[in-house]
N, CA, C and O atoms as CSV, one atom per row, in Angstrom:
chain,resi,resn,atom,element,x,y,z
A,1,MET,N,N,89.602,149.126,94.801
A,1,MET,CA,C,90.172,148.571,96.012
A,1,MET,C,C,89.614,147.159,96.197
A,1,MET,O,O,88.425,146.918,95.985
A,2,LEU,N,N,90.471,146.250,96.588
A,2,LEU,CA,C,90.051,144.872,96.807
A,2,LEU,C,C,89.411,144.723,98.181
A,2,LEU,O,O,89.778,145.419,99.127
A,3,HIS,N,N,88.454,143.813,98.280
A,3,HIS,CA,C,87.770,143.541,99.535
A,3,HIS,C,C,88.688,142.708,100.432
A,3,HIS,O,O,89.285,141.748,99.946
A,4,PRO,N,N,88.827,143.041,101.737
A,4,PRO,CA,C,89.717,142.285,102.626
A,4,PRO,C,C,89.387,140.797,102.727
A,4,PRO,O,O,90.277,139.986,102.982
A,5,ALA,N,N,88.124,140.429,102.531
A,5,ALA,CA,C,87.737,139.020,102.616
A,5,ALA,C,C,88.099,138.267,101.348
A,5,ALA,O,O,88.065,137.036,101.330
A,6,GLY,N,N,88.444,138.984,100.290
A,6,GLY,CA,C,88.881,138.333,99.066
A,6,GLY,C,C,88.075,138.714,97.852
A,6,GLY,O,O,86.894,139.049,97.947
A,7,ASP,N,N,88.713,138.659,96.731
A,7,ASP,CA,C,88.112,138.911,95.436
A,7,ASP,C,C,88.706,137.934,94.442
A,7,ASP,O,O,89.788,137.387,94.656
A,8,SER,N,N,87.985,137.723,93.357
A,8,SER,CA,C,88.498,136.901,92.270
A,8,SER,C,C,88.792,137.800,91.086
A,8,SER,O,O,87.959,138.617,90.695
A,9,LEU,N,N,89.967,137.652,90.521
A,9,LEU,CA,C,90.357,138.402,89.341
A,9,LEU,C,C,90.406,137.448,88.162
A,9,LEU,O,O,90.937,136.342,88.262
A,10,ARG,N,N,89.842,137.892,87.035
A,10,ARG,CA,C,89.846,137.047,85.838
A,10,ARG,C,C,90.374,137.846,84.654
A,10,ARG,O,O,90.066,139.028,84.502
A,11,LEU,N,N,91.164,137.193,83.825
A,11,LEU,CA,C,91.599,137.755,82.565
A,11,LEU,C,C,90.806,137.031,81.483
A,11,LEU,O,O,90.907,135.814,81.335
A,12,VAL,N,N,90.013,137.797,80.726
A,12,VAL,CA,C,89.144,137.186,79.720
A,12,VAL,C,C,89.516,137.697,78.330
A,12,VAL,O,O,90.022,138.808,78.174
A,13,ASP,N,N,89.254,136.867,77.330
A,13,ASP,CA,C,89.481,137.280,75.949
A,13,ASP,C,C,88.224,137.965,75.415
A,13,ASP,O,O,87.213,138.008,76.116
A,14,PRO,N,N,88.257,138.495,74.205
A,14,PRO,CA,C,87.090,139.221,73.675
A,14,PRO,C,C,85.808,138.389,73.578
A,14,PRO,O,O,84.715,138.951,73.503
A,15,THR,N,N,85.929,137.054,73.579
A,15,THR,CA,C,84.732,136.206,73.513
A,15,THR,C,C,84.261,135.793,74.902
A,15,THR,O,O,83.415,134.908,75.031
A,16,GLU,N,N,84.809,136.432,75.953
A,16,GLU,CA,C,84.485,136.143,77.355
A,16,GLU,C,C,85.056,134.820,77.848
A,16,GLU,O,O,84.663,134.341,78.912
A,17,GLY,N,N,85.961,134.228,77.107
A,17,GLY,CA,C,86.650,133.028,77.577
A,17,GLY,C,C,87.666,133.402,78.648
A,17,GLY,O,O,88.409,134.372,78.495
A,18,VAL,N,N,87.698,132.637,79.725
A,18,VAL,CA,C,88.618,132.937,80.823
A,18,VAL,C,C,90.011,132.415,80.467
A,18,VAL,O,O,90.204,131.214,80.277
A,19,LEU,N,N,90.981,133.333,80.378
A,19,LEU,CA,C,92.356,132.964,80.085
A,19,LEU,C,C,93.124,132.629,81.353
A,19,LEU,O,O,93.998,131.762,81.349
A,20,SER,N,N,92.798,133.313,82.428
A,20,SER,CA,C,93.479,133.100,83.699
A,20,SER,C,C,92.599,133.644,84.813
A,20,SER,O,O,91.832,134.585,84.608
A,21,SER,N,N,92.715,133.047,85.994
A,21,SER,CA,C,91.969,133.567,87.141
A,21,SER,C,C,92.790,133.368,88.401
A,21,SER,O,O,93.613,132.456,88.488
A,22,ALA,N,N,92.555,134.232,89.372
A,22,ALA,CA,C,93.270,134.143,90.645
A,22,ALA,C,C,92.389,134.697,91.743
A,22,ALA,O,O,91.697,135.698,91.553
A,23,ASP,N,N,92.416,134.044,92.894
A,23,ASP,CA,C,91.739,134.564,94.075
A,23,ASP,C,C,92.739,135.409,94.847
A,23,ASP,O,O,93.874,134.989,95.071
A,24,VAL,N,N,92.316,136.597,95.251
A,24,VAL,CA,C,93.194,137.524,95.955
A,24,VAL,C,C,92.575,137.841,97.306
A,24,VAL,O,O,91.422,138.266,97.386
A,25,VAL,N,N,93.346,137.632,98.368
A,25,VAL,CA,C,92.893,137.937,99.719
A,25,VAL,C,C,93.862,138.955,100.295
A,25,VAL,O,O,95.075,138.758,100.236
A,26,THR,N,N,93.341,140.039,100.849
A,26,THR,CA,C,94.213,141.082,101.393
A,26,THR,C,C,94.166,141.157,102.913
A,26,THR,O,O,95.004,141.831,103.512
A,27,GLY,N,N,93.212,140.486,103.555
A,27,GLY,CA,C,93.118,140.520,105.010
A,27,GLY,C,C,93.211,139.119,105.590
A,27,GLY,O,O,92.583,138.189,105.085
A,28,PHE,N,N,93.999,138.970,106.653
A,28,PHE,CA,C,94.182,137.667,107.287
A,28,PHE,C,C,94.087,137.812,108.793
A,28,PHE,O,O,94.417,138.862,109.345
A,29,ALA,N,N,93.637,136.759,109.456
A,29,ALA,CA,C,93.653,136.696,110.918
A,29,ALA,C,C,94.688,135.644,111.303
A,29,ALA,O,O,94.850,134.645,110.602
A,30,GLN,N,N,95.381,135.863,112.401
A,30,GLN,CA,C,96.396,134.907,112.833
A,30,GLN,C,C,95.756,133.689,113.486
A,30,GLN,O,O,94.717,133.790,114.139
A,31,LEU,N,N,96.391,132.545,113.300
A,31,LEU,CA,C,95.959,131.287,113.885
A,31,LEU,C,C,97.180,130.672,114.548
A,31,LEU,O,O,98.206,130.479,113.896
A,32,ALA,N,N,97.084,130.361,115.837
A,32,ALA,CA,C,98.212,129.753,116.543
A,32,ALA,C,C,98.457,128.355,115.988
A,32,ALA,O,O,97.528,127.559,115.850
A,33,THR,N,N,99.706,128.068,115.674
A,33,THR,CA,C,100.051,126.771,115.098
A,33,THR,C,C,101.205,126.133,115.863
A,33,THR,O,O,101.978,126.811,116.540
A,34,THR,N,N,101.300,124.816,115.737
A,34,THR,CA,C,102.407,124.050,116.294
A,34,THR,C,C,103.014,123.234,115.164
A,34,THR,O,O,102.306,122.577,114.401
A,35,TRP,N,N,104.326,123.285,115.071
A,35,TRP,CA,C,105.050,122.541,114.042
A,35,TRP,C,C,105.589,121.263,114.669
A,35,TRP,O,O,106.259,121.311,115.701
A,36,VAL,N,N,105.301,120.118,114.051
A,36,VAL,CA,C,105.801,118.823,114.512
A,36,VAL,C,C,106.789,118.328,113.461
A,36,VAL,O,O,106.408,117.936,112.358
A,37,TRP,N,N,108.072,118.358,113.834
A,37,TRP,CA,C,109.158,118.050,112.903
A,37,TRP,C,C,109.538,116.571,112.937
A,37,TRP,O,O,109.353,115.896,113.950
A,38,ASN,N,N,110.073,116.074,111.813
A,38,ASN,CA,C,110.643,114.727,111.815
A,38,ASN,C,C,112.033,114.807,112.448
A,38,ASN,O,O,112.486,115.897,112.798
A,39,SER,N,N,112.715,113.669,112.599
A,39,SER,CA,C,113.951,113.615,113.387
A,39,SER,C,C,115.072,114.490,112.822
A,39,SER,O,O,115.839,115.051,113.605
A,40,ASP,N,N,115.203,114.633,111.505
A,40,ASP,CA,C,116.292,115.462,110.970
A,40,ASP,C,C,115.825,116.867,110.576
A,40,ASP,O,O,116.577,117.626,109.964
A,41,ARG,N,N,114.588,117.208,110.929
A,41,ARG,CA,C,114.015,118.547,110.732
A,41,ARG,C,C,113.964,118.974,109.259
A,41,ARG,O,O,114.084,120.159,108.947
A,42,THR,N,N,113.786,118.008,108.366
A,42,THR,CA,C,113.638,118.350,106.956
A,42,THR,C,C,112.178,118.394,106.524
A,42,THR,O,O,111.873,118.875,105.433
A,43,ARG,N,N,111.278,117.902,107.360
A,43,ARG,CA,C,109.848,117.905,107.053
A,43,ARG,C,C,109.077,118.194,108.337
A,43,ARG,O,O,109.548,117.917,109.440
A,44,ALA,N,N,107.881,118.757,108.167
A,44,ALA,CA,C,107.067,119.049,109.349
A,44,ALA,C,C,105.591,119.013,108.987
A,44,ALA,O,O,105.206,119.284,107.850
A,45,PHE,N,N,104.779,118.676,109.972
A,45,PHE,CA,C,103.336,118.859,109.892
A,45,PHE,C,C,103.026,120.146,110.630
A,45,PHE,O,O,103.640,120.441,111.656
A,46,VAL,N,N,102.079,120.911,110.117
A,46,VAL,CA,C,101.654,122.150,110.770
A,46,VAL,C,C,100.218,121.932,111.242
A,46,VAL,O,O,99.322,121.675,110.438
A,47,PHE,N,N,100.010,122.038,112.559
A,47,PHE,CA,C,98.696,121.830,113.154
A,47,PHE,C,C,98.234,123.096,113.857
A,47,PHE,O,O,99.054,123.811,114.434
A,48,PRO,N,N,96.929,123.393,113.821
A,48,PRO,CA,C,96.429,124.431,114.724
A,48,PRO,C,C,96.718,123.976,116.159
A,48,PRO,O,O,96.473,122.818,116.496
A,49,THR,N,N,97.224,124.852,116.989
A,49,THR,CA,C,97.622,124.494,118.349
A,49,THR,C,C,96.474,123.888,119.135
A,49,THR,O,O,96.696,122.995,119.953
A,50,THR,N,N,95.259,124.348,118.909
A,50,THR,CA,C,94.114,123.816,119.654
A,50,THR,C,C,93.882,122.340,119.364
A,50,THR,O,O,93.364,121.626,120.223
A,51,VAL,N,N,94.248,121.868,118.190
A,51,VAL,CA,C,94.066,120.449,117.852
A,51,VAL,C,C,94.954,119.585,118.739
A,51,VAL,O,O,94.532,118.513,119.171
A,52,LEU,N,N,96.169,120.031,119.015
A,52,LEU,CA,C,97.114,119.241,119.803
A,52,LEU,C,C,96.902,119.388,121.300
A,52,LEU,O,O,97.463,118.617,122.079
A,53,SER,N,N,96.106,120.362,121.716
A,53,SER,CA,C,95.914,120.607,123.150
A,53,SER,C,C,94.965,119.593,123.791
A,53,SER,O,O,94.933,119.466,125.015
A,54,GLY,N,N,94.201,118.880,122.985
A,54,GLY,CA,C,93.238,117.924,123.523
A,54,GLY,C,C,91.903,118.565,123.868
A,54,GLY,O,O,90.960,117.869,124.243
A,55,ALA,N,N,91.815,119.878,123.746
A,55,ALA,CA,C,90.552,120.574,124.022
A,55,ALA,C,C,89.606,120.384,122.840
A,55,ALA,O,O,90.056,120.193,121.710
A,56,PRO,N,N,88.308,120.436,123.091
A,56,PRO,CA,C,87.365,120.338,121.970
A,56,PRO,C,C,87.620,121.474,120.977
A,56,PRO,O,O,87.792,122.628,121.369
A,57,THR,N,N,87.640,121.134,119.706
A,57,THR,CA,C,87.927,122.135,118.682
A,57,THR,C,C,86.853,122.131,117.613
A,57,THR,O,O,86.087,121.178,117.470
A,58,THR,N,N,86.819,123.199,116.885
A,58,THR,CA,C,85.956,123.261,115.706
A,58,THR,C,C,86.842,123.076,114.482
A,58,THR,O,O,88.014,123.448,114.511
A,59,PRO,N,N,86.308,122.514,113.421
A,59,PRO,CA,C,87.128,122.319,112.224
A,59,PRO,C,C,87.554,123.668,111.646
A,59,PRO,O,O,86.922,124.696,111.890
A,60,LEU,N,N,88.630,123.638,110.881
A,60,LEU,CA,C,89.039,124.861,110.192
A,60,LEU,C,C,87.936,125.266,109.226
A,60,LEU,O,O,87.393,124.428,108.506
A,61,GLY,N,N,87.615,126.521,109.213
A,61,GLY,CA,C,86.557,127.012,108.336
A,61,GLY,C,C,87.034,127.158,106.901
A,61,GLY,O,O,88.233,127.177,106.623
A,62,ASN,N,N,86.077,127.258,106.006
A,62,ASN,CA,C,86.400,127.523,104.609
A,62,ASN,C,C,87.083,128.879,104.522
A,62,ASN,O,O,86.746,129.800,105.267
A,63,GLY,N,N,88.018,128.998,103.634
A,63,GLY,CA,C,88.698,130.264,103.444
A,63,GLY,C,C,90.088,130.058,102.893
A,63,GLY,O,O,90.490,128.940,102.572
A,64,THR,N,N,90.804,131.136,102.791
A,64,THR,CA,C,92.169,131.102,102.296
A,64,THR,C,C,93.114,131.171,103.483
A,64,THR,O,O,92.998,132.063,104.324
A,65,TYR,N,N,94.041,130.240,103.552
A,65,TYR,CA,C,95.019,130.184,104.627
A,65,TYR,C,C,96.385,130.552,104.060
A,65,TYR,O,O,96.684,130.293,102.894
A,66,ARG,N,N,97.196,131.154,104.904
A,66,ARG,CA,C,98.481,131.663,104.448
A,66,ARG,C,C,99.546,131.351,105.504
A,66,ARG,O,O,99.345,131.589,106.695
A,67,ILE,N,N,100.676,130.817,105.046
A,67,ILE,CA,C,101.810,130.576,105.928
A,67,ILE,C,C,102.951,131.469,105.445
A,67,ILE,O,O,103.387,131.370,104.298
A,68,ALA,N,N,103.425,132.334,106.325
A,68,ALA,CA,C,104.578,133.184,106.018
A,68,ALA,C,C,105.825,132.486,106.546
A,68,ALA,O,O,105.900,132.152,107.729
A,69,TRP,N,N,106.785,132.269,105.684
A,69,TRP,CA,C,107.998,131.540,106.016
A,69,TRP,C,C,109.170,132.506,106.163
A,69,TRP,O,O,109.263,133.490,105.430
A,70,GLY,N,N,110.047,132.230,107.094
A,70,GLY,CA,C,111.304,132.947,107.207
A,70,GLY,C,C,112.421,131.928,107.321
A,70,GLY,O,O,112.392,131.066,108.199
A,71,PHE,N,N,113.395,132.020,106.446
A,71,PHE,CA,C,114.491,131.059,106.423
A,71,PHE,C,C,115.783,131.804,106.714
A,71,PHE,O,O,116.228,132.620,105.907
A,72,ALA,N,N,116.388,131.529,107.866
A,72,ALA,CA,C,117.632,132.192,108.257
A,72,ALA,C,C,118.807,131.435,107.661
A,72,ALA,O,O,119.052,130.280,108.011
A,73,ARG,N,N,119.527,132.083,106.768
A,73,ARG,CA,C,120.685,131.435,106.156
A,73,ARG,C,C,121.922,131.521,107.039
A,73,ARG,O,O,122.879,130.769,106.856
A,74,ASN,N,N,121.896,132.446,108.000
A,74,ASN,CA,C,123.056,132.640,108.868
A,74,ASN,C,C,122.577,132.598,110.317
A,74,ASN,O,O,122.563,133.614,111.012
A,75,ALA,N,N,122.186,131.405,110.756
A,75,ALA,CA,C,121.661,131.214,112.113
A,75,ALA,C,C,122.804,130.809,113.046
A,75,ALA,O,O,123.705,130.063,112.662
A,76,ALA,N,N,122.747,131.309,114.258
A,76,ALA,CA,C,123.796,131.000,115.234
A,76,ALA,C,C,123.903,129.492,115.455
A,76,ALA,O,O,122.893,128.813,115.642
A,77,GLY,N,N,125.119,128.977,115.432
A,77,GLY,CA,C,125.354,127.564,115.711
A,77,GLY,C,C,125.111,126.638,114.534
A,77,GLY,O,O,125.226,125.421,114.680
A,78,ALA,N,N,124.779,127.181,113.372
A,78,ALA,CA,C,124.526,126.355,112.192
A,78,ALA,C,C,125.441,126.818,111.056
A,78,ALA,O,O,125.897,127.962,111.052
A,79,PRO,N,N,125.708,125.932,110.096
A,79,PRO,CA,C,126.524,126.361,108.954
A,79,PRO,C,C,125.858,127.521,108.220
A,79,PRO,O,O,124.632,127.588,108.131
A,80,VAL,N,N,126.670,128.427,107.699
A,80,VAL,CA,C,126.144,129.567,106.931
A,80,VAL,C,C,125.820,129.085,105.527
A,80,VAL,O,O,126.658,128.482,104.855
A,81,LEU,N,N,124.605,129.355,105.095
A,81,LEU,CA,C,124.173,128.995,103.751
A,81,LEU,C,C,124.102,130.266,102.909
A,81,LEU,O,O,123.669,131.311,103.394
A,82,ARG,N,N,124.519,130.177,101.669
A,82,ARG,CA,C,124.507,131.348,100.798
A,82,ARG,C,C,123.771,131.036,99.499
A,82,ARG,O,O,123.765,129.908,99.007
A,83,ARG,N,N,123.156,132.080,98.971
A,83,ARG,CA,C,122.522,131.989,97.649
A,83,ARG,C,C,122.966,133.227,96.886
A,83,ARG,O,O,122.737,134.357,97.316
A,84,THR,N,N,123.597,132.997,95.762
A,84,THR,CA,C,124.214,134.057,94.955
A,84,THR,C,C,125.070,134.970,95.823
A,84,THR,O,O,125.067,136.189,95.652
A,85,GLY,N,N,125.804,134.367,96.757
A,85,GLY,CA,C,126.727,135.094,97.602
A,85,GLY,C,C,126.112,135.784,98.805
A,85,GLY,O,O,126.837,136.376,99.606
A,86,LYS,N,N,124.800,135.726,98.953
A,86,LYS,CA,C,124.126,136.410,100.060
A,86,LYS,C,C,123.760,135.425,101.160
A,86,LYS,O,O,123.385,134.284,100.888
A,87,ASP,N,N,123.871,135.877,102.409
A,87,ASP,CA,C,123.470,135.033,103.534
A,87,ASP,C,C,122.353,135.690,104.356
A,87,ASP,O,O,122.124,135.309,105.504
A,88,THR,N,N,121.665,136.663,103.777
A,88,THR,CA,C,120.561,137.326,104.474
A,88,THR,C,C,119.335,136.413,104.515
A,88,THR,O,O,119.225,135.470,103.731
A,89,ALA,N,N,118.434,136.701,105.421
A,89,ALA,CA,C,117.221,135.881,105.583
A,89,ALA,C,C,116.374,135.916,104.315
A,89,ALA,O,O,116.336,136.918,103.600
A,90,GLU,N,N,115.709,134.820,104.059
A,90,GLU,CA,C,114.823,134.707,102.901
A,90,GLU,C,C,113.391,134.584,103.409
A,90,GLU,O,O,113.139,133.881,104.388
A,91,HIS,N,N,112.458,135.258,102.755
A,91,HIS,CA,C,111.057,135.234,103.157
A,91,HIS,C,C,110.190,134.776,101.976
A,91,HIS,O,O,110.438,135.135,100.825
A,92,ALA,N,N,109.184,133.984,102.291
A,92,ALA,CA,C,108.272,133.484,101.272
A,92,ALA,C,C,106.900,133.292,101.888
A,92,ALA,O,O,106.758,133.289,103.110
A,93,VAL,N,N,105.891,133.131,101.044
A,93,VAL,CA,C,104.512,132.939,101.501
A,93,VAL,C,C,103.908,131.791,100.719
A,93,VAL,O,O,104.059,131.706,99.500
A,94,THR,N,N,103.214,130.897,101.437
A,94,THR,CA,C,102.413,129.848,100.807
A,94,THR,C,C,100.970,130.157,101.153
A,94,THR,O,O,100.633,130.325,102.325
A,95,GLN,N,N,100.120,130.233,100.152
A,95,GLN,CA,C,98.713,130.562,100.345
A,95,GLN,C,C,97.869,129.494,99.665
A,95,GLN,O,O,98.156,129.102,98.534
A,96,PHE,N,N,96.822,129.019,100.353
A,96,PHE,CA,C,96.010,127.945,99.788
A,96,PHE,C,C,94.575,128.061,100.303
A,96,PHE,O,O,94.355,128.520,101.423
A,97,PRO,N,N,93.601,127.649,99.492
A,97,PRO,CA,C,92.198,127.690,99.932
A,97,PRO,C,C,91.764,126.375,100.555
A,97,PRO,O,O,92.239,125.310,100.163
A,98,LEU,N,N,90.862,126.448,101.524
A,98,LEU,CA,C,90.167,125.284,102.059
A,98,LEU,C,C,88.682,125.501,101.806
A,98,LEU,O,O,88.132,126.548,102.145
A,99,THR,N,N,88.049,124.518,101.215
A,99,THR,CA,C,86.599,124.632,100.952
A,99,THR,C,C,85.889,123.380,101.410
A,99,THR,O,O,84.670,123.277,101.277
């Protein structure tokens, strides 16, 4: 079983040479964020909400951060977008470490 705070997995060859490695995190805590979009909404900065509030903040701690994305292809009032004939929502995850 993997540790919720994270583990490192390595694939090694018979001489102990590392062929591949990956950090795996199974537990996450939510962080309130605010998205600041450009005028045509094609790009955005993602900030912790406390940074934009003007209140004293602490820096983001070391660790692995994860953004779960949901892309609605068939949103009310917008053109319907399709991929391979489907217009259902698409979900993805971006995960990155801060050290």
